[in-house]
C-alpha angles and dihedrals in degrees: 000000000000122000093259093053091045091052091048091049091051091049092051090049092051091047090049092052091047091050090049091052092049091047092051091049088048091054090052094050092045089051092048095051093042093050092044093051092043090053090045089053091048092052091051090052128245090240086080113082093212089059089061090052091053094043099045097044093043095049091041094057104024098045116014100036094040093048092045089062092047095053090073096053120104087214092060106106091197094065107017091104092058128087121253089253091056091046091054091050091051089047090054095045093051091045093051093048092045094048091046089053092048095048092045091050091049093049089052091053090048090053090049091054093044091054090048093046092238128147120260129237098003102127125073088246093055096042094051089046091054092048089049091053091051090055090045089060091047090048091049091051091048089048091055090048089050089058090060100039091125091057096047100036089109087063101039133001114257092234091061092051091050092047091053090049092051093046097048091043092051093048091047092050097044094047092044093052088046088055090053092050091050090057094055103100141149090257088066105031140002121282092248094053091041091057091046094050092048091049094047092045090052092048095048091048091053095044092045092054096047093084094040092052090048090053091047091050091053090048091049091052089051091052091052094053 
């Protein structure tokens, strides 16, 4: 191995270890926020329908969707021993469970407002949540198309389908996490905990998307060749 190749190998190794550290920290933050919001929901009582809205949407975005992105990363110590096929299956399972939780939580909130005679999708929290769900549907459709890229490659190149899946998934996740952050308020939790949740949510969003953006960049470079 010549000096240039040795230097490149060392750089790749350092980058890999840094990504592994960031991913591990991300798992810890995701777990903390998920446990905190689950406990918050428990203390409010699951006999209250609004509690289910908070719990299902929080867990759907903060845990299942975030972890579904991380399953595909080579720096994810939880899944690095698995084959790419197994990783994709885990990704799909977590996505489906997360999306089901989000849609169920949103339907519950719609019912609450219907019963109270209140308008729908008027707050920033509600509007961003609606936009996120639209992109979730688009991402799901793109994901299904990505499973059959070999059968439709005469219509569209597989790399374009995957890029659309990445983009719609990223938009859905970012806007969804933004919707969660907008709902953290003093009327629900203390100012100290509110600031902490917003900070941790922002960090987990950024860390979760690092690997996805890296994959997208590599795909984009392949498209340009």
